[in-house]
BAKE-886072 format. One record per atom (N, C-alpha, C): residue number from 0; atom name; x, y, z; residue in one letter. Coordinates in pm, 1 decimal. Example, Ala and Ser with C-alpha at 12.3 -4.5 7.8 and 13.67 -1.06 7.14 Angstrom:
2
@num->0 atomo->N c1->1319.0 c2->-569.0 c3->780.0 residuo->A
@num->0 atomo->CA c1->1230.0 c2->-450.0 c3->780.0 residuo->A
@num->0 atomo->C c1->1320.0 c2->-330.0 c3->780.0 residuo->A
@num->1 atomo->N c1->1285.0 c2->-225.0 c3->708.0 residuo->S
@num->1 atomo->CA c1->1367.0 c2->-106.0 c3->714.0 residuo->S
@num->1 atomo->C c1->1290.0 c2->3.0 c3->787.0 residuo->S
***
This chain:
87
@num->0 atomo->N c1->84.1 c2->-117.2 c3->0.0 residuo->M
@num->0 atomo->CA c1->0.0 c2->0.0 c3->0.0 residuo->M
@num->0 atomo->C c1->88.3 c2->123.1 c3->0.0 residuo->M
@num->1 atomo->N c1->57.0 c2->218.3 c3->-80.5 residuo->V
@num->1 atomo->CA c1->132.5 c2->342.0 c3->-86.1 residuo->V
@num->1 atomo->C c1->96.3 c2->424.5 c3->36.2 residuo->V
@num->2 atomo->N c1->194.2 c2->479.0 c3->100.7 residuo->G
@num->2 atomo->CA c1->164.7 c2->557.3 c3->219.4 residuo->G
@num->2 atomo->C c1->275.8 c2->653.6 c3->252.6 residuo->G
@num->3 atomo->N c1->265.2 c2->708.2 c3->368.8 residuo->L
@num->3 atomo->CA c1->356.8 c2->808.6 c3->417.4 residuo->L
@num->3 atomo->C c1->417.5 c2->756.6 c3->546.5 residuo->L
@num->4 atomo->N c1->545.0 c2->779.9 c3->567.8 residuo->L
@num->4 atomo->CA c1->607.3 c2->741.5 c3->694.1 residuo->L
@num->4 atomo->C c1->607.8 c2->863.0 c3->786.5 residuo->L
@num->5 atomo->N c1->546.7 c2->846.9 c3->901.8 residuo->L
@num->5 atomo->CA c1->540.9 c2->955.4 c3->998.9 residuo->L
@num->5 atomo->C c1->631.1 c2->921.0 c3->1116.2 residuo->L
@num->6 atomo->N c1->705.5 c2->1021.2 c3->1159.9 residuo->M
@num->6 atomo->CA c1->796.1 c2->999.7 c3->1272.5 residuo->M
@num->6 atomo->C c1->723.3 c2->1031.8 c3->1402.9 residuo->M
@num->7 atomo->N c1->725.8 c2->937.8 c3->1492.2 residuo->T
@num->7 atomo->CA c1->666.9 c2->958.3 c3->1624.7 residuo->T
@num->7 atomo->C c1->776.4 c2->939.2 c3->1729.1 residuo->T
@num->8 atomo->N c1->740.0 c2->957.3 c3->1853.5 residuo->G
@num->8 atomo->CA c1->837.5 c2->938.2 c3->1960.3 residuo->G
@num->8 atomo->C c1->885.1 c2->794.4 c3->1968.2 residuo->G
@num->9 atomo->N c1->800.7 c2->700.5 c3->1926.7 residuo->A
@num->9 atomo->CA c1->835.9 c2->559.6 c3->1936.1 residuo->A
@num->9 atomo->C c1->897.5 c2->507.5 c3->1807.5 residuo->A
@num->10 atomo->N c1->907.6 c2->589.1 c3->1704.8 residuo->G
@num->10 atomo->CA c1->963.1 c2->544.3 c3->1578.1 residuo->G
@num->10 atomo->C c1->877.3 c2->591.9 c3->1460.9 residuo->G
@num->11 atomo->N c1->883.9 c2->518.1 c3->1352.2 residuo->Y
@num->11 atomo->CA c1->808.0 c2->554.2 c3->1232.7 residuo->Y
@num->11 atomo->C c1->682.7 c2->467.9 c3->1223.0 residuo->Y
@num->12 atomo->N c1->573.9 c2->529.5 c3->1176.9 residuo->I
@num->12 atomo->CA c1->452.3 c2->453.5 c3->1148.5 residuo->I
@num->12 atomo->C c1->409.3 c2->485.6 c3->1006.2 residuo->I
@num->13 atomo->N c1->344.5 c2->392.0 c3->943.4 residuo->A
@num->13 atomo->CA c1->296.9 c2->411.3 c3->806.6 residuo->A
@num->13 atomo->C c1->155.4 c2->466.8 c3->811.3 residuo->A
@num->14 atomo->N c1->133.8 c2->576.3 c3->739.8 residuo->A
@num->14 atomo->CA c1->0.3 c2->636.7 c3->729.8 residuo->A
@num->14 atomo->C c1->-40.9 c2->632.8 c3->583.4 residuo->A
@num->15 atomo->N c1->-154.0 c2->572.8 c3->551.8 residuo->P
@num->15 atomo->CA c1->-195.9 c2->566.1 c3->411.4 residuo->P
@num->15 atomo->C c1->-232.2 c2->703.8 c3->357.4 residuo->P
@num->16 atomo->N c1->-202.5 c2->723.1 c3->230.1 residuo->L
@num->16 atomo->CA c1->-240.9 c2->848.0 c3->164.2 residuo->L
@num->16 atomo->C c1->-389.0 c2->842.3 c3->129.1 residuo->L
@num->17 atomo->N c1->-458.7 c2->954.6 c3->137.7 residuo->P
@num->17 atomo->CA c1->-600.1 c2->953.9 c3->97.8 residuo->P
@num->17 atomo->C c1->-612.2 c2->934.0 c3->-52.9 residuo->P
@num->18 atomo->N c1->-718.0 c2->865.1 c3->-94.5 residuo->L
@num->18 atomo->CA c1->-740.2 c2->841.8 c3->-236.8 residuo->L
@num->18 atomo->C c1->-803.7 c2->964.6 c3->-300.8 residuo->L
@num->19 atomo->N c1->-768.1 c2->990.9 c3->-423.7 residuo->A
@num->19 atomo->CA c1->-827.8 c2->1101.6 c3->-497.2 residuo->A
@num->19 atomo->C c1->-974.5 c2->1068.2 c3->-525.8 residuo->A
@num->20 atomo->N c1->-1061.5 c2->1167.8 c3->-530.4 residuo->P
@num->20 atomo->CA c1->-1203.4 c2->1141.3 c3->-555.4 residuo->P
@num->20 atomo->C c1->-1230.0 c2->1065.9 c3->-685.9 residuo->P
@num->21 atomo->N c1->-1155.6 c2->1096.2 c3->-792.9 residuo->C
@num->21 atomo->CA c1->-1178.8 c2->1026.0 c3->-919.2 residuo->C
@num->21 atomo->C c1->-1139.0 c2->879.2 c3->-908.1 residuo->C
@num->22 atomo->N c1->-1035.5 c2->850.1 c3->-830.5 residuo->L
@num->22 atomo->CA c1->-995.7 c2->710.5 c3->-810.0 residuo->L
@num->22 atomo->C c1->-1100.4 c2->637.7 c3->-727.1 residuo->L
@num->23 atomo->N c1->-1155.8 c2->707.3 c3->-628.4 residuo->M
@num->23 atomo->CA c1->-1260.6 c2->646.0 c3->-547.0 residuo->M
@num->23 atomo->C c1->-1383.7 c2->613.0 c3->-631.7 residuo->M
@num->24 atomo->N c1->-1420.4 c2->703.0 c3->-722.6 residuo->L
@num->24 atomo->CA c1->-1534.2 c2->676.4 c3->-811.5 residuo->L
@num->24 atomo->C c1->-1504.0 c2->559.4 c3->-904.1 residuo->L
@num->25 atomo->N c1->-1381.2 c2->553.1 c3->-955.1 residuo->S
@num->25 atomo->CA c1->-1343.6 c2->441.8 c3->-1042.7 residuo->S
@num->25 atomo->C c1->-1352.6 c2->309.5 c3->-968.4 residuo->S
@num->26 atomo->N c1->-1304.5 c2->308.3 c3->-844.1 residuo->L
@num->26 atomo->CA c1->-1312.2 c2->185.4 c3->-764.8 residuo->L
@num->26 atomo->C c1->-1456.9 c2->148.9 c3->-734.5 residuo->L
@num->27 atomo->N c1->-1540.4 c2->248.4 c3->-707.7 residuo->L
@num->27 atomo->CA c1->-1681.7 c2->223.2 c3->-681.8 residuo->L
@num->27 atomo->C c1->-1749.6 c2->162.4 c3->-804.1 residuo->L
@num->28 atomo->N c1->-1725.5 c2->220.3 c3->-922.2 residuo->F
@num->28 atomo->CA c1->-1786.9 c2->166.8 c3->-1043.9 residuo->F
@num->28 atomo->C c1->-1735.0 c2->26.8 c3->-1075.5 residuo->F
@num->29 atomo->N c1->-1607.5 c2->3.1 c3->-1052.5 residuo->A
@num->29 atomo->CA c1->-1552.2 c2->-130.7 c3->-1076.2 residuo->A
@num->29 atomo->C c1->-1618.4 c2->-232.2 c3->-983.8 residuo->A
@num->30 atomo->N c1->-1636.9 c2->-195.5 c3->-857.7 residuo->F
@num->30 atomo->CA c1->-1703.5 c2->-285.1 c3->-763.2 residuo->F
@num->30 atomo->C c1->-1847.8 c2->-311.0 c3->-804.3 residuo->F
@num->31 atomo->N c1->-1920.9 c2->-205.1 c3->-839.3 residuo->L
@num->31 atomo->CA c1->-2061.4 c2->-221.9 c3->-879.3 residuo->L
@num->31 atomo->C c1->-2072.9 c2->-307.1 c3->-1004.8 residuo->L
@num->32 atomo->N c1->-1981.7 c2->-286.7 c3->-1099.7 residuo->F
@num->32 atomo->CA c1->-1982.8 c2->-365.0 c3->-1223.2 residuo->F
@num->32 atomo->C c1->-1962.2 c2->-513.2 c3->-1192.3 residuo->F
@num->33 atomo->N c1->-1863.7 c2->-542.7 c3->-1108.3 residuo->K
@num->33 atomo->CA c1->-1836.4 c2->-682.7 c3->-1073.9 residuo->K
@num->33 atomo->C c1->-1947.2 c2->-742.8 c3->-988.9 residuo->K
@num->34 atomo->N c1->-2010.0 c2->-661.0 c3->-906.4 residuo->A
@num->34 atomo->CA c1->-2112.8 c2->-712.3 c3->-816.2 residuo->A
@num->34 atomo->C c1->-2244.9 c2->-737.1 c3->-888.0 residuo->A
@num->35 atomo->N c1->-2282.6 c2->-647.8 c3->-979.8 residuo->F
@num->35 atomo->CA c1->-2415.5 c2->-656.0 c3->-1038.2 residuo->F
@num->35 atomo->C c1->-2420.4 c2->-715.1 c3->-1178.7 residuo->F
@num->36 atomo->N c1->-2308.0 c2->-725.8 c3->-1247.6 residuo->L
@num->36 atomo->CA c1->-2309.7 c2->-783.2 c3->-1381.9 residuo->L
@num->36 atomo->C c1->-2360.9 c2->-926.8 c3->-1383.3 residuo->L
@num->37 atomo->N c1->-2316.3 c2->-1013.8 c3->-1293.2 residuo->P
@num->37 atomo->CA c1->-2372.0 c2->-1149.9 c3->-1295.1 residuo->P
@num->37 atomo->C c1->-2523.2 c2->-1152.3 c3->-1271.5 residuo->P
@num->38 atomo->N c1->-2573.0 c2->-1065.3 c3->-1185.7 residuo->A
@num->38 atomo->CA c1->-2717.5 c2->-1060.1 c3->-1161.1 residuo->A
@num->38 atomo->C c1->-2792.5 c2->-1013.6 c3->-1284.6 residuo->A
@num->39 atomo->N c1->-2739.4 c2->-913.8 c3->-1353.6 residuo->I
@num->39 atomo->CA c1->-2803.9 c2->-863.7 c3->-1474.9 residuo->I
@num->39 atomo->C c1->-2803.4 c2->-970.3 c3->-1583.2 residuo->I
@num->40 atomo->N c1->-2692.1 c2->-1041.2 c3->-1597.8 residuo->L
@num->40 atomo->CA c1->-2685.1 c2->-1148.2 c3->-1697.7 residuo->L
@num->40 atomo->C c1->-2780.4 c2->-1262.0 c3->-1663.2 residuo->L
@num->41 atomo->N c1->-2794.4 c2->-1292.3 c3->-1535.8 residuo->L
@num->41 atomo->CA c1->-2887.5 c2->-1397.1 c3->-1494.1 residuo->L
@num->41 atomo->C c1->-3031.5 c2->-1357.9 c3->-1526.0 residuo->L
@num->42 atomo->N c1->-3067.3 c2->-1233.8 c3->-1501.5 residuo->V
@num->42 atomo->CA c1->-3202.1 c2->-1186.7 c3->-1533.5 residuo->V
@num->42 atomo->C c1->-3225.7 c2->-1193.5 c3->-1684.4 residuo->V
@num->43 atomo->N c1->-3126.8 c2->-1153.5 c3->-1763.6 residuo->A
@num->43 atomo->CA c1->-3140.8 c2->-1159.4 c3->-1909.4 residuo->A
@num->43 atomo->C c1->-3155.9 c2->-1303.9 c3->-1957.4 residuo->A
@num->44 atomo->N c1->-3081.6 c2->-1395.9 c3->-1898.4 residuo->L
@num->44 atomo->CA c1->-3092.7 c2->-1537.0 c3->-1935.6 residuo->L
@num->44 atomo->C c1->-3229.9 c2->-1593.1 c3->-1900.1 residuo->L
@num->45 atomo->N c1->-3278.0 c2->-1562.6 c3->-1781.1 residuo->I
@num->45 atomo->CA c1->-3411.0 c2->-1609.9 c3->-1740.2 residuo->I
@num->45 atomo->C c1->-3517.8 c2->-1552.0 c3->-1831.4 residuo->I
@num->46 atomo->N c1->-3503.0 c2->-1424.4 c3->-1868.2 residuo->D
@num->46 atomo->CA c1->-3599.3 c2->-1361.5 c3->-1958.9 residuo->D
@num->46 atomo->C c1->-3600.0 c2->-1432.7 c3->-2094.0 residuo->D
@num->47 atomo->N c1->-3481.5 c2->-1463.0 c3->-2146.8 residuo->W
@num->47 atomo->CA c1->-3474.5 c2->-1529.9 c3->-2277.4 residuo->W
@num->47 atomo->C c1->-3533.3 c2->-1671.1 c3->-2270.1 residuo->W
@num->48 atomo->N c1->-3507.0 c2->-1742.0 c3->-2161.4 residuo->L
@num->48 atomo->CA c1->-3555.7 c2->-1879.3 c3->-2149.9 residuo->L
@num->48 atomo->C c1->-3706.7 c2->-1886.8 c3->-2130.3 residuo->L
@num->49 atomo->N c1->-3765.1 c2->-1784.0 c3->-2072.2 residuo->T
@num->49 atomo->CA c1->-3908.3 c2->-1789.9 c3->-2042.5 residuo->T
@num->49 atomo->C c1->-3994.7 c2->-1712.1 c3->-2140.7 residuo->T
@num->50 atomo->N c1->-3933.9 c2->-1638.9 c3->-2234.7 residuo->M
@num->50 atomo->CA c1->-4017.5 c2->-1562.3 c3->-2327.8 residuo->M
@num->50 atomo->C c1->-4084.4 c2->-1655.1 c3->-2428.8 residuo->M
@num->51 atomo->N c1->-4200.0 c2->-1613.1 c3->-2476.7 residuo->S
@num->51 atomo->CA c1->-4277.0 c2->-1694.6 c3->-2570.5 residuo->S
@num->51 atomo->C c1->-4204.7 c2->-1703.4 c3->-2704.9 residuo->S
@num->52 atomo->N c1->-4242.8 c2->-1803.4 c3->-2783.2 residuo->R
@num->52 atomo->CA c1->-4171.4 c2->-1822.3 c3->-2910.1 residuo->R
@num->52 atomo->C c1->-4201.9 c2->-1711.8 c3->-3009.9 residuo->R
@num->53 atomo->N c1->-4320.5 c2->-1649.0 c3->-3004.2 residuo->D
@num->53 atomo->CA c1->-4345.7 c2->-1538.3 c3->-3096.5 residuo->D
@num->53 atomo->C c1->-4261.5 c2->-1415.5 c3->-3057.1 residuo->D
@num->54 atomo->N c1->-4241.6 c2->-1394.9 c3->-2926.7 residuo->R
@num->54 atomo->CA c1->-4154.8 c2->-1284.9 c3->-2883.7 residuo->R
@num->54 atomo->C c1->-4010.2 c2->-1312.1 c3->-2923.4 residuo->R
@num->55 atomo->N c1->-3964.8 c2->-1437.4 c3->-2910.7 residuo->K
@num->55 atomo->CA c1->-3828.8 c2->-1472.4 c3->-2954.3 residuo->K
@num->55 atomo->C c1->-3813.9 c2->-1447.7 c3->-3103.9 residuo->K
@num->56 atomo->N c1->-3915.5 c2->-1488.6 c3->-3181.1 residuo->A
@num->56 atomo->CA c1->-3909.7 c2->-1471.8 c3->-3326.4 residuo->A
@num->56 atomo->C c1->-3903.8 c2->-1323.5 c3->-3363.0 residuo->A
@num->57 atomo->N c1->-3985.9 c2->-1242.2 c3->-3298.5 residuo->R
@num->57 atomo->CA c1->-3984.0 c2->-1098.4 c3->-3327.3 residuo->R
@num->57 atomo->C c1->-3850.8 c2->-1034.6 c3->-3287.2 residuo->R
@num->58 atomo->N c1->-3794.3 c2->-1080.2 c3->-3176.3 residuo->T
@num->58 atomo->CA c1->-3663.9 c2->-1027.7 c3->-3132.7 residuo->T
@num->58 atomo->C c1->-3556.5 c2->-1060.3 c3->-3236.3 residuo->T
@num->59 atomo->N c1->-3555.6 c2->-1183.1 c3->-3285.1 residuo->L
@num->59 atomo->CA c1->-3456.7 c2->-1222.2 c3->-3386.0 residuo->L
@num->59 atomo->C c1->-3480.1 c2->-1149.1 c3->-3517.9 residuo->L
@num->60 atomo->N c1->-3605.6 c2->-1124.2 c3->-3551.6 residuo->R
@num->60 atomo->CA c1->-3637.0 c2->-1051.4 c3->-3674.7 residuo->R
@num->60 atomo->C c1->-3586.1 c2->-906.9 c3->-3666.0 residuo->R
@num->61 atomo->N c1->-3600.8 c2->-844.8 c3->-3548.0 residuo->R
@num->61 atomo->CA c1->-3549.0 c2->-709.0 c3->-3528.4 residuo->R
@num->61 atomo->C c1->-3397.3 c2->-704.9 c3->-3540.2 residuo->R
@num->62 atomo->N c1->-3332.4 c2->-816.8 c3->-3509.4 residuo->K
@num->62 atomo->CA c1->-3186.8 c2->-823.4 c3->-3522.0 residuo->K
@num->62 atomo->C c1->-3143.5 c2->-845.9 c3->-3666.4 residuo->K
@num->63 atomo->N c1->-3239.6 c2->-866.7 c3->-3757.1 residuo->G
@num->63 atomo->CA c1->-3206.9 c2->-876.9 c3->-3898.5 residuo->G
@num->63 atomo->C c1->-3203.4 c2->-1016.5 c3->-3955.8 residuo->G
@num->64 atomo->N c1->-3244.3 c2->-1117.3 c3->-3880.8 residuo->L
@num->64 atomo->CA c1->-3244.9 c2->-1253.6 c3->-3932.8 residuo->L
@num->64 atomo->C c1->-3361.8 c2->-1272.9 c3->-4028.5 residuo->L
@num->65 atomo->N c1->-3342.5 c2->-1360.9 c3->-4125.7 residuo->T
@num->65 atomo->CA c1->-3450.9 c2->-1393.6 c3->-4217.7 residuo->T
@num->65 atomo->C c1->-3545.5 c2->-1492.3 c3->-4150.7 residuo->T
@num->66 atomo->N c1->-3664.0 c2->-1510.2 c3->-4211.0 residuo->Y
@num->66 atomo->CA c1->-3760.6 c2->-1605.0 c3->-4154.9 residuo->Y
@num->66 atomo->C c1->-3703.8 c2->-1746.8 c3->-4153.7 residuo->Y
@num->67 atomo->N c1->-3628.8 c2->-1780.5 c3->-4255.6 residuo->R
@num->67 atomo->CA c1->-3567.4 c2->-1913.9 c3->-4262.2 residuo->R
@num->67 atomo->C c1->-3466.7 c2->-1932.7 c3->-4149.0 residuo->R
@num->68 atomo->N c1->-3384.1 c2->-1829.3 c3->-4123.4 residuo->Q
@num->68 atomo->CA c1->-3285.4 c2->-1837.8 c3->-4015.3 residuo->Q
@num->68 atomo->C c1->-3354.2 c2->-1844.9 c3->-3879.3 residuo->Q
@num->69 atomo->N c1->-3462.6 c2->-1768.4 c3->-3863.0 residuo->I
@num->69 atomo->CA c1->-3536.6 c2->-1770.8 c3->-3736.8 residuo->I
@num->69 atomo->C c1->-3596.3 c2->-1909.2 c3->-3713.5 residuo->I
@num->70 atomo->N c1->-3658.0 c2->-1964.3 c3->-3818.4 residuo->G
@num->70 atomo->CA c1->-3716.8 c2->-2096.8 c3->-3806.1 residuo->G
@num->70 atomo->C c1->-3612.6 c2->-2202.6 c3->-3773.4 residuo->G
@num->71 atomo->N c1->-3498.0 c2->-2195.0 c3->-3838.7 residuo->A
@num->71 atomo->CA c1->-3391.6 c2->-2292.7 c3->-3812.1 residuo->A
@num->71 atomo->C c1->-3339.6 c2->-2279.7 c3->-3669.0 residuo->A
@num->72 atomo->N c1->-3326.6 c2->-2158.4 c3->-3621.6 residuo->R
@num->72 atomo->CA c1->-3273.4 c2->-2137.6 c3->-3486.8 residuo->R
@num->72 atomo->C c1->-3372.1 c2->-2180.5 c3->-3379.0 residuo->R
@num->73 atomo->N c1->-3501.9 c2->-2157.7 c3->-3403.1 residuo->L
@num->73 atomo->CA c1->-3601.5 c2->-2187.8 c3->-3301.0 residuo->L
@num->73 atomo->C c1->-3672.9 c2->-2321.1 c3->-3321.6 residuo->L
@num->74 atomo->N c1->-3646.9 c2->-2385.9 c3->-3433.0 residuo->G
@num->74 atomo->CA c1->-3699.6 c2->-2520.4 c3->-3452.6 residuo->G
@num->74 atomo->C c1->-3836.1 c2->-2529.3 c3->-3516.6 residuo->G
@num->75 atomo->N c1->-3870.1 c2->-2436.2 c3->-3605.4 residuo->F
@num->75 atomo->CA c1->-3993.7 c2->-2448.6 c3->-3682.3 residuo->F
@num->75 atomo->C c1->-3971.2 c2->-2394.6 c3->-3822.2 residuo->F
@num->76 atomo->N c1->-4073.7 c2->-2402.3 c3->-3905.9 residuo->S
@num->76 atomo->CA c1->-4057.8 c2->-2367.3 c3->-4047.3 residuo->S
@num->76 atomo->C c1->-4049.8 c2->-2215.5 c3->-4066.5 residuo->S
@num->77 atomo->N c1->-4005.7 c2->-2177.3 c3->-4186.0 residuo->A
@num->77 atomo->CA c1->-3995.5 c2->-2035.5 c3->-4218.9 residuo->A
@num->77 atomo->C c1->-4134.0 c2->-1970.6 c3->-4223.0 residuo->A
@num->78 atomo->N c1->-4234.2 c2->-2045.5 c3->-4269.6 residuo->S
@num->78 atomo->CA c1->-4369.4 c2->-1987.6 c3->-4274.0 residuo->S
@num->78 atomo->C c1->-4424.5 c2->-1963.8 c3->-4133.3 residuo->S
@num->79 atomo->N c1->-4393.6 c2->-2052.9 c3->-4038.2 residuo->T
@num->79 atomo->CA c1->-4435.3 c2->-2032.8 c3->-3898.3 residuo->T
@num->79 atomo->C c1->-4361.6 c2->-1913.1 c3->-3840.3 residuo->T
@num->80 atomo->N c1->-4233.9 c2->-1899.0 c3->-3872.0 residuo->A
@num->80 atomo->CA c1->-4158.3 c2->-1784.5 c3->-3824.8 residuo->A
@num->80 atomo->C c1->-4219.1 c2->-1655.7 c3->-3877.7 residuo->A
@num->81 atomo->N c1->-4257.0 c2->-1654.6 c3->-4004.0 residuo->R
@num->81 atomo->CA c1->-4320.3 c2->-1535.3 c3->-4063.2 residuo->R
@num->81 atomo->C c1->-4452.2 c2->-1505.3 c3->-3995.4 residuo->R
@num->82 atomo->N c1->-4531.4 c2->-1607.7 c3->-3973.9 residuo->R
@num->82 atomo->CA c1->-4662.4 c2->-1587.6 c3->-3908.6 residuo->R
@num->82 atomo->C c1->-4645.5 c2->-1533.0 c3->-3767.1 residuo->R
@num->83 atomo->N c1->-4549.3 c2->-1585.6 c3->-3693.5 residuo->L
@num->83 atomo->CA c1->-4525.7 c2->-1537.9 c3->-3557.0 residuo->L
@num->83 atomo->C c1->-4474.2 c2->-1394.0 c3->-3555.1 residuo->L
@num->84 atomo->N c1->-4390.1 c2->-1359.6 c3->-3650.3 residuo->C
@num->84 atomo->CA c1->-4335.8 c2->-1224.5 c3->-3654.3 residuo->C
@num->84 atomo->C c1->-4440.1 c2->-1122.0 c3->-3693.5 residuo->C
@num->85 atomo->N c1->-4532.4 c2->-1161.2 c3->-3776.1 residuo->L
@num->85 atomo->CA c1->-4635.3 c2->-1068.1 c3->-3823.1 residuo->L
@num->85 atomo->C c1->-4755.9 c2->-1061.0 c3->-3731.1 residuo->L
@num->86 atomo->N c1->-4765.6 c2->-1150.8 c3->-3635.1 residuo->A
@num->86 atomo->CA c1->-4882.1 c2->-1152.4 c3->-3546.2 residuo->A
@num->86 atomo->C c1->-4877.9 c2->-1039.0 c3->-3445.6 residuo->A
***
């Protein structure tokens, strides 16, 4: 730990230097990122696993996949993918 040596009557003691406010904010954001990222990813995974197949199809269509690609990825025909996306 970076610090300062202070001379006392009994000898030297190490005193830590105060952290700069920007460093404290960086450490806070790093901690929050590490603490909450797994929770956010878990919520996103649960949402994807429990969403209906028409919502999955529409989500994939918004990402630019064709009806054939959507059907292949989700396990049904291109015409079913089209019907679900247009519903």
